[in-house]
C-alpha positions in Angstrom: -28.9 3.9 -17.8 -27.1 1.9 -15.2 -30.0 1.9 -12.6 -33.1 0.0 -13.8 -35.6 2.0 -11.7 -36.4 5.8 -11.8 -34.0 6.7 -9.0 -30.5 7.7 -10.3 -28.8 8.0 -6.9 -29.5 5.0 -4.7 -28.8 4.8 -1.0 -25.9 2.6 -0.2 -25.4 0.5 2.9 -21.9 -1.0 2.9 -21.6 -3.9 5.7 -18.0 -4.8 6.4 -17.4 -7.6 9.0 -14.0 -8.3 10.4 -12.1 -11.5 9.7 -14.9 -13.5 8.0 -13.9 -16.3 5.7 -15.6 -16.9 2.3 -17.0 -20.3 3.5 -19.5 -18.8 6.0 -22.6 -18.3 4.0 -25.1 -21.1 3.5 -26.5 -20.0 0.1 -22.9 -19.8 -1.2 -22.5 -23.6 -0.8 -21.8 -24.0 2.9 -24.8 -25.9 4.2 -23.6 -26.2 7.8 -23.9 -22.3 8.4 -27.1 -20.7 9.7 -27.3 -17.3 7.5 -30.8 -16.7 6.4 -30.5 -13.1 5.8 -27.2 -13.3 4.0 -28.8 -16.2 2.0 -31.5 -13.7 1.0 -29.0 -11.4 -0.3 -27.5 -14.1 -2.4 -30.7 -15.2 -3.8 -31.8 -11.7 -4.7 -28.4 -10.2 -5.7 -25.1 -11.0 -7.1 -22.7 -13.2 -5.1 -18.9 -13.1 -6.1 -17.6 -16.6 -5.1 -14.0 -15.9 -5.7 -13.4 -12.4 -4.2 -10.1 -11.7 -2.6 -8.8 -9.0 -0.1 -5.9 -6.8 -1.1 -4.4 -6.8 2.2 -3.6 -9.8 4.6 -4.5 -7.8 7.8 -7.2 -5.3 8.8 -5.6 -1.8 8.1 -4.0 -2.5 4.8 -7.2 -4.2 3.5 -9.5 -1.5 4.7 -7.3 1.4 3.5 -7.0 -0.2 0.1 -10.9 -0.9 -0.1 -11.6 2.6 0.7 -9.0 4.4 -1.6 -9.3 2.1 -4.5 -5.5 1.1 -4.6 -3.4 -1.6 -3.5 -1.6 -1.3 0.0 1.8 -0.8 -1.5 0.5 2.3 -3.5 -0.9 3.9 -0.4 2.1 2.8 1.8 -0.4 1.2 4.2 1.2 -2.3 4.7 0.7 -2.9 8.5 -1.8 -2.6 11.1 -0.2 0.5 12.6 -0.2 2.6 9.4 -1.9 6.0 9.3 -4.6 6.4 6.8 -7.5 9.1 7.0 -8.8 9.8 3.6 -11.3 7.8 1.4 -13.6 7.8 -1.6 -16.4 8.6 0.8 -15.2 12.2 0.5 -16.3 12.1 -3.1 -19.8 11.0 -2.1 -20.1 13.5 0.4 -19.0 16.2 -2.1 -21.8 15.1 -4.4 -24.7 15.4 -1.9 -24.6 12.2 0.0 -25.2 12.1 3.7 -22.4 9.8 4.8 -22.2 8.0 8.1 -20.1 5.3 9.7 -21.3 2.9 12.4 -18.9 0.7 13.8 -15.3 -0.4 12.8 -13.5 1.4 10.0 -10.0 0.9 11.3 -8.8 4.3 10.2 -5.6 5.6 11.9 -6.4 7.7 13.9 -9.4 5.8 14.7 -11.9 8.6 14.8 -10.7 10.2 11.5 -13.6 11.7 9.5 -12.6 10.1 6.1 -15.4 11.9 4.5 -18.2 10.9 6.9 -20.5 13.6 8.3 -21.2 11.3 11.3 -19.1 8.4 13.0 -20.1 6.1 15.7 -16.7 4.5 16.3 -16.5 0.9 17.5 -13.0 -0.7 17.3 -11.5 -4.1 18.1 -13.3 -6.0 20.7 -10.1 -6.5 22.6 -7.5 -3.8 22.5 -5.6 -4.6 25.7 -2.4 -5.4 23.7 -2.6 -3.1 20.7 0.2 -0.7 20.2 -2.3 1.9 19.0 -5.8 2.2 20.6 -5.2 0.7 23.8 -6.3 3.8 25.6 -8.9 4.7 22.9 -12.4 5.0 24.3 -15.0 4.3 21.5 -18.8 4.3 21.8 -19.1 0.7 22.8 -16.6 1.3 25.6 -18.9 4.2 26.8 -21.9 2.1 26.7 -20.3 -0.7 28.8 -19.1 1.9 31.2 -22.6 3.6 31.5 -24.1 0.1 32.2 -21.4 -0.6 35.0 -19.6 -3.4 33.2 -16.0 -4.2 32.7 -15.4 -5.1 29.0 -14.7 -8.8 28.4 -11.4 -9.3 26.9 -7.8 -10.5 27.6 -7.7 -9.1 31.2 -11.0 -11.0 32.1 -10.8 -14.0 29.9 -7.3 -15.1 30.9 -8.5 -15.6 34.5 -10.6 -18.6 33.4 -9.0 -21.8 34.6 -9.4 -23.5 31.1 -8.2 -20.2 29.3 -5.5 -21.7 27.1 -7.6 -24.6 26.1 -10.4 -22.4 25.0 -8.4 -20.9 22.0 -10.4 -17.8 22.0 -13.9 -19.4 22.3 -16.0 -17.8 25.1 -19.5 -17.4 26.0 -20.5 -13.7 26.4 -21.5 -13.0 29.9 -23.1 -9.6 29.9 -26.5 -8.7 28.6 -27.0 -9.6 24.9 -27.6 -6.1 23.7 -24.1 -5.1 24.8 -22.3 -7.5 22.8 -20.3 -5.6 20.2 -22.0 -6.7 17.2 -25.5 -6.3 18.6 -24.4 -2.8 19.8 -23.3 -2.0 16.3 -26.4 -3.3 14.6 -28.7 -1.4 16.8 -26.7 1.8 16.4 -27.1 1.4 12.5 -30.7 0.7 12.8 -31.1 3.7 14.9 -29.4 5.9 12.4 -31.6 4.7 9.6 -34.7 5.2 11.5 -33.7 8.9 12.2 -32.7 9.7 8.5 -35.9 11.0 7.3 -34.9 13.2 4.3 -36.4 11.3 1.2 -34.7 13.7 -1.2 -31.1 13.3 0.1 -29.3 10.0 -0.7 -27.3 8.4 2.1 -24.2 6.2 2.4 -24.0 4.1 5.4 -21.0 2.0 6.4 -21.7 -0.6 9.0 -18.7 -2.1 10.4 -19.2 -5.2 12.6 -16.3 -6.0 14.9 -17.0 -9.8 14.8 -16.4 -12.6 13.9 -12.7 -11.4 14.9 -11.5 -12.9 18.1 -12.3 -13.1 20.9 -15.0 -15.6 19.5 -17.5 -14.8 22.2 -21.2 -14.7 20.9 -23.9 -15.2 23.5 -24.2 -19.1 24.2 -27.4 -19.5 22.2 -25.6 -18.6 18.9 -22.7 -21.0 19.4 -25.1 -23.8 20.4 -26.4 -23.8 17.0 -23.2 -25.5 15.9 -22.4 -27.8 18.8 -23.7 -30.9 17.1 -22.8 -30.2 13.7 -20.1 -31.4 11.3 -18.3 -28.1 10.6 -16.0 -29.4 7.9 -12.8 -28.8 9.8 -9.7 -29.8 7.7 -6.9 -31.7 9.4 -3.5 -30.2 9.6 -1.1 -32.3 7.7 2.7 -32.8 8.3 3.3 -32.3 4.5 1.7 -28.8 5.0 3.5 -27.8 8.2 7.0 -29.0 6.7 6.5 -27.0 3.5 5.8 -23.6 5.0 8.5 -20.9 4.8 10.3 -19.8 7.8 8.2 -16.5 8.4 4.9 -18.4 8.5 6.5 -21.2 10.7 7.5 -18.3 13.1 4.0 -16.8 12.8 2.2 -19.9 13.8 4.8 -20.5 16.6 4.2 -16.8 17.9 0.4 -17.5 18.2 1.0 -20.7 19.9 3.3 -19.2 22.5 1.1 -16.0 23.0 -2.5 -14.9 23.4 -3.1 -12.1 21.0 -6.7 -11.1 21.0 -7.4 -13.3 24.0 -6.9 -16.3 21.6 -4.2 -18.7 22.6 -3.4 -21.0 19.8 -2.5 -24.8 19.6 -0.9 -25.9 16.3 -2.0 -29.6 17.1 -5.2 -28.9 18.8 -7.6 -31.6 19.6 -10.7 -32.2 17.4 -13.0 -31.2 20.2 -11.0 -27.9 20.9 -11.2 -27.0 17.3 -14.8 -27.8 17.0 -15.7 -25.6 19.9 -13.5 -22.8 18.4 -15.3 -23.0 15.1 -18.7 -23.3 16.8 -18.1 -19.9 18.6 -16.8 -18.3 15.4 -19.8 -19.4 13.2 -22.1 -18.5 16.2 -20.8 -14.9 15.9 -21.3 -15.1 12.0 -24.9 -16.0 12.7 -25.3 -13.3 15.2 -24.2 -10.8 12.7 -26.5 -12.4 10.1 -29.4 -11.5 12.5 -28.3 -7.9 12.7 -28.2 -7.8 8.9 -31.7 -8.8 8.9 -32.6 -6.1 11.4 -31.0 -3.5 9.1 -32.8 -4.9 6.0 -36.1 -4.9 7.8 -35.6 -1.2 9.0 -34.7 -0.1 5.5 -37.9 -1.6 4.4 -40.0 -0.1 7.3 -38.5 3.3 6.4 -39.3 3.2 2.8 -35.8 2.4 1.6 -36.2 -1.3 0.6 -36.5 -0.4 -3.2 -34.1 2.4 -3.5 -31.1 1.0 -1.6 -28.0 -0.9 -2.5 -26.8 -3.3 0.2 -23.1 -4.5 0.0 -21.8 -7.3 2.4 -18.2 -8.2 2.6 -15.2 -8.6 5.0 -11.6 -7.3 5.2 -9.9 -10.6 5.2 -10.6 -14.1 6.7 -9.3 -16.3 9.5 -7.4 -19.6 9.3 -9.1 -21.0 12.6 -6.4 -23.5 12.9 -6.3 -24.5 9.2 -2.8 -25.1 8.1 -1.6 -24.8 11.8 -2.4 -21.0 11.8 -4.7 -18.7 13.7 -6.1 -15.5 12.3 -4.5 -13.9 9.2 -1.3 -12.4 8.0 -0.8 -15.3 5.7 -2.1 -16.1 2.1 -4.0 -19.2 2.5 -7.6 -19.2 1.0 -9.1 -19.1 4.4 -7.2 -15.7 5.2 -7.5 -13.9 2.0 -10.8 -15.0 0.4 -13.9 -13.3 1.4 -17.7 -12.9 0.8 -18.9 -10.3 -1.5 -22.6 -9.9 -2.2 -24.4 -6.9 -3.7 -28.2 -6.7 -3.3 -30.7 -4.2 -5.0 -33.2 -6.2 -6.8 -35.3 -3.2 -7.8 -32.1 -1.3 -8.9 -30.0 -4.0 -10.7 -30.8 -6.7 -13.3 -28.0 -8.9 -12.2 -28.5 -12.1 -10.2 -26.8 -15.2 -9.2 -23.2 -16.3 -8.5 -20.2 -14.9 -10.3 -17.2 -17.2 -10.2 -14.6 -14.8 -12.0 -11.7 -13.7 -10.0 -12.5 -10.4 -8.2 -10.9 -8.0 -5.6 -12.9 -6.6 -2.8 -12.3 -3.1 -4.0 -13.6 -3.8 -7.5 -17.1 -3.1 -6.2 -16.2 0.6 -5.6 -16.2 2.0 -9.1 -19.6 0.3 -9.6 -21.1 2.2 -6.6 -19.5 5.4 -7.6 -20.8 5.1 -11.0 -24.4 4.4 -9.8 -24.0 7.3 -7.5 -23.2 9.7 -10.2 -19.5 10.3 -9.1 -16.5 9.8 -11.3 -14.0 7.2 -10.7 -10.4 8.5 -10.5 -8.2 7.4 -13.5 -5.6 6.1 -11.0 -7.8 3.7 -9.2 -6.5 0.1 -9.5 -10.0 -1.4 -9.5 -11.7 -3.3 -12.1 -15.6 -2.5 -12.0 -18.1 -5.3 -11.3 -20.8 -3.2 -12.8 -21.3 -5.4 -15.7 -22.0 -8.3 -13.5 -24.4 -6.2 -11.5 -26.3 -5.2 -14.7 -26.6 -8.9 -15.7 -24.0 -8.6 -18.5 -21.0 -10.8 -19.2 -18.2 -10.3 -16.7 -14.7 -11.8 -17.2 -13.1 -10.6 -14.0 -9.5 -10.6 -13.5 -6.7 -12.8 -14.9 -5.1 -12.6 -11.4 -5.6 -11.2 -8.0 -3.0 -9.9 -5.5 -2.7 -9.3 -1.8 0.1 -7.9 0.4 1.4 -7.7 3.8 4.3 -5.8 5.6 6.2 -6.4 8.7 4.0 -5.3 11.8 3.6 -5.7 15.4 2.4 -9.2 15.1 3.9 -10.4 11.8 7.6 -9.5 12.7 9.3 -12.0 10.4 9.4 -10.5 7.0 9.7 -7.1 5.6 7.2 -7.5 2.5 5.2 -10.4 1.2 2.9 -10.5 -1.8 0.5 -13.0 -3.5 -0.3 -13.5 -6.9 -3.5 -15.8 -7.6 -4.8 -17.0 -10.8 -7.6 -19.6 -11.5 -5.1 -22.3 -11.2 -1.8 -21.0 -9.6 -1.0 -19.2 -6.4 2.4 -17.6 -5.7 3.6 -16.2 -2.3 6.7 -14.0 -2.7 8.9 -12.9 0.1 11.0 -9.9 -0.9 14.8 -10.5 -0.9 14.3 -14.0 0.0 15.0 -17.4 -1.8 11.9 -19.2 -0.2 8.2 -18.8 -1.0 5.0 -20.8 -1.7 3.6 -22.2 -5.1 0.4 -24.0 -5.1 -1.2 -25.7 -7.9 -4.8 -25.1 -6.9 -6.2 -27.5 -9.6 -4.2 -30.5 -8.3 -4.0 -29.2 -4.7 -7.1 -27.0 -3.8 -6.4 -27.4 0.0 -2.9 -25.8 -0.5 -1.2 -28.6 1.4 1.8 -29.1 -1.0 4.3 -26.2 -1.6 5.9 -26.7 -4.9 8.2 -23.7 -4.5 11.5 -25.8 -4.5 10.1 -28.5 -6.8 12.5 -28.5 -9.8 9.6 -29.6 -12.1 7.8 -26.3 -11.3 10.6 -23.9 -11.3 9.6 -22.6 -14.8 6.1 -21.9 -13.5 7.5 -20.2 -10.4 9.8 -17.9 -12.4 7.0 -17.1 -14.8 4.6 -16.0 -12.1 7.4 -14.1 -10.3 8.0 -12.2 -13.5 4.3 -11.5 -13.8 4.2 -10.2 -10.2 7.1 -7.9 -10.8 5.4 -6.7 -14.0 2.2 -5.9 -12.2 4.1 -3.9 -9.6 5.7 -1.9 -12.5 2.3 -1.3 -14.0 0.7 -0.3 -10.7 3.5 2.3 -10.1 2.7 3.9 -13.5 -1.1 3.8 -13.2 -1.0 5.4 -9.9 1.7 8.0 -10.4 -0.7 11.0 -9.9 -2.9 9.8 -7.1 -1.5 12.0 -4.5 -2.4 15.1 -6.5 -6.0 14.8 -5.2 -5.0 15.4 -1.7 -2.8 18.5 -2.4 
């Protein structure tokens, strides 16, 4: 029996933030962060400390997570790609009531994707998006009903110090109208109204933050004003060793203002600290909403029969390595939190350091829900770890990114990371990145062109190509399920 209690089909609450780095949970080893509710999940559940996204931007990562396959298999490699199916359809077909509150980032944005109910809230700022600029979501309507213009690029760029803020602002409207508070309250309302004890539910909660603009209400960023936030310096060796597409990416951010977050490669310590304080303030705001959700589950009698999963689609460099946001493969961009909580349902506890992909949690959830996992899933189930059994994890994890409206500088980039080595491969190019994470954990010294490491580079490149061949064979029949 996989579930330790009498209930065979637990409720599932799947919480996904947008752009939250792995180093943003106090109990996971980052003492400068205020995250009491996530800390509770870590203490009472299982925390996967080396979990990696499969996509280096939002849509590839989320489509992969909700389909159990890598972005290249799905053909979803950029933020404008269409995807509208998910394994949620399987839960719905097996008697789960399925709801999505907040961000899913399907394309189209309101695609059902297996959910019986969706309250769609998309990016906080969509003023420059190729898709979705004119899409009106539930949060847009709430702001309109309250008579407020949505804060974003059109309003923030009017501030006299706009370019110095690097995306960090104080939320100026009533607190309850902030996107993450709005999503949290909508999720709580849905739980409170779901009263059928005999019908299990799956609730996906998609917080838009801490994606930029980094604009929590002022009391949240004030938590971090006087703290040492462990901000890493940007080194000349790091900048000089970056391949041309990543040089172009950092320059694009420095010369633009995507998501109302104009970038500076060599920002002052004070500017970087303010940006990080606002980002972490948004993390703490979301943490409070997680607590609100947990309290509501308990009040409605679901505290013992619900699994709670917390993760993010990818991270954010926040100036580290001279970069803003994502689209690259540094740890800050591709390593994310993954916590599974269900102390009355699962025997597992503690931190698991084995290499894990974010979508590896999916087959565990499906099995606990009594739903078969398709043979063509590219996942590796974390269920043994959740049951308190030995879990070896993966020998390597992978991540991918295609050319898109922001990352316009390479057609296809892929990462292979083992416990010690990281390879970043650019299709049809003779440049790339190779890091010895044992000797250089901060990824400051690119060894791609180092003659002493050519054999290791070739070995990892061969392993990457072998993985792609195996992936193509494993997933050869996946489209049959949608015919």
